[in-house]
C-alpha positions, -999 to +999 in steps of 0.1 A: -609-390-483-616-426-492-598-459-495-593-472-530-594-510-533-566-517-558-561-550-576-536-563-550-550-546-519-561-578-502-526-594-505-516-574-474-547-581-454-544-601-422-577-618-421-587-637-390-607-669-391-644-663-384-670-686-369-705-677-377-737-685-357-763-708-372-784-678-385-754-663-403-736-669-435-699-664-441-687-646-472-662-620-483-671-586-469-658-556-449-632-533-463-626-541-500-642-575-494-608-590-485-618-611-454-646-634-445-673-618-423-705-632-408-738-618-422-771-622-405-797-635-430-829-614-430-862-633-437-891-622-459-906-590-446-875-581-426-859-546-427-829-545-450-825-507-450-790-491-450-770-488-417-777-457-397-743-441-405-725-438-438-694-459-442-706-486-417-703-519-435-735-540-437-736-571-414-769-584-427-785-592-460-817-607-474-819-645-473-813-664-506-842-659-530-851-625-516-843-590-527-842-557-508-871-537-522-881-505-505-859-515-475-879-547-470-867-583-479-892-594-505-895-622-531-886-606-564-913-596-588-907-589-625-926-555-622-907-541-592-874-523-591-849-536-566-817-526-550-788-548-538-787-553-501 
């Protein structure tokens, strides 16, 4: 079974206010991206591979200007394929 994020799903979400650390960014995330969560920014060369268990939401992402390429945060290159972190 899985949860389907319908158009009005977030209207019934009770989101708590989050306070992020200096090395984190706040943005919509978690279940159906309804509530703000803190993400740790990963610098160039950092591991951006998937979490160890399926269904576990990501709590980290490549810093601005970097992409997750082969599970490593890398400056984008026109010749490489990339995946969203």
